[in-house]
Phi, psi and omega in degrees: 000129173290119176272162179267078174265138174303134177243149178267012181288128169285101193297317179295328174291316177303309183293324170301317176291320183291329179301335190264315184272314182228082184286349175291332185271093197281133169272155014270162181255141164255134189233129184223133180280131168291128184287337178282153189295127169218159180292321178256109184311138181227140191226149176261133185249134173240115186278170180305324181276007175094352177292138182259148179219175183230128170251123169253132177232171167291154177289162181279158178083186187281122178277136182290310186266139172273344181258347186265175175060028186273080172303335174298315174299321179294321182296321185295309185283330170304308177299319186291323190271358190296328182243041169245180181268011170277123178288115177219157173301148177282135179270146179247317180197158175235138171229115182261004177276104190299336188290352190272310172227025178093332179210157174297158189208165158218162183244132183228172174297142169281130175262122183268094187199200184249145170237117181265103178294330184258123190289342179293348188050070185292164173059034169227164183282156181312320186281342176283314177307309181301315183294313185301306171304317179293327182287322181301312183299312179307309181300319179299317181290333180288326179296314189291338182265010175277129171282111185311325182297332178292342180246010187071025187239029186290343180251018186281358175172176184273131181277023175201163179064027188299313182286329172298317177297318183294325183299306184304314180299318182285328174299316182295311183295311178292330176303310178298311181301322185291336183269357176293126181252144183295125187304335183266305190269336182079004189274128175291153180297319183090153178278159182294144175304137174058029177298313188292327180284327173292318182296314178306310187294315185288331180280351180285109181292346176291334177263342180292162173294153182302133188301129175195160185216141181217172166299128172240150175288310179101343183199048180289112173206173185300322186273008172250026175244149171242131186256147173309146182307321188233337180268147174281061189225133179275135179251351183185139165264137186244171170055070182267021189297326187254020178290150176194195167257121187202190185280131185295338183282346170302315183287320179294318174299325179292316181311314191274355182317305180309325184289335184265312184294344175302338182279349190269159178286112183305332180294339183243330185257163170250164178062042183248118180229100180305344176286353171271359172293151185308125170070015177275338191225113183298135180086351181280121175287152180283170185299313182293332176291310186295315182297314183297324176290326175301309183290331174294334183269324181299143182272143183282347185302122178072016176254177186292169176293317176309307183299317176307314183298343188283341183273005176223178177300110183281148171294165170313313182303312184292321177304311181295327187283320179299319171299325183289323178296312176302315174301317178287322178292329180283331178291326173295314187290330180279330168296319175305318183291322180294320172299318175302318173299318176298321169303319171298314176307318179293328180282333167296317178299320174273007179057040169262356171217137181212011180283159172306331184284313178308304183303323181291328175285320175306313177294341181274003186293317185292319172303316185295319182299312181294324182292314179302320178294321174300320182286321173310310185294326184288321178293315182302333178286342180276350170094172180293173185293133174279167165266125187245000000 
């Protein structure tokens, strides 16, 4: 929902640009900034005829990261997917001229539907909860079965080595974050528990899932989806900022995270939802159901021998390997979450963040890291990836 948050957009400049580029969006415009936090400021535009649109722009000022806030990439993948069976908002225009409203931006359709901030999907009947989760899984599988070349996204990312690159990137990030000192006490944030052990484990390509690549969303989860107002159906996927070509299990493991973190102590860790414990919530599908549905929807065309085998009765060895790969991906995803919390702790230490919520997330880094290492050891006991 759009809150009445003061916005810095020059409305007249935007209206003048749209009159030349997208005359269907009629002035005068009413502009409201969405009140929930996003890395790319997002606004609801209401045109003179009452139709609604959404504008996403880069943040103002000097950007710390050269890879974040890429609204141009968001626009590109949304536009590329518009003629596929993956539900995305329609795009109208991209403006890379910073002189218009201060930063590049794009405009897309406003989707009038439901966003469930709580992935347990409260206040619905059990069969609706199951149907909502099931359609989210189907939509993810549909995204992953698209050939990037078929939609002009062959250069959207590297088609190999995704997890190896991720390990190297997060190793660098965590090393830097650990060195940040508190501005008052001088105490360093410190490294995550079992960090070196996890880095060695994750970097071992014999342990990694078989290397393969698809289009990935980068942050696929229930609250990044818009559902139909009355039907258990996804009508749009939002927040494509981290999309690229990468390993499909990274998206699947991100979606499944609440099922794993539910085991942790909510007094110490973050992202803990007891409702995801086995049999705690009626209608919530369990992990095996979700993964079976996912692999049944993904197309075997262009996939590995392992994935093609999942479209027939899998042998015990193949089934075991699928579980091992998913467990590895989940361990890495929990580690990544702990690293994100470490980054929040670093911002707290530098007084770039000071809220109680930020401190809670920063303090949650160690339980998550210990849990990630436990998951690593569980997978390691099953041995390296076999050849199938």
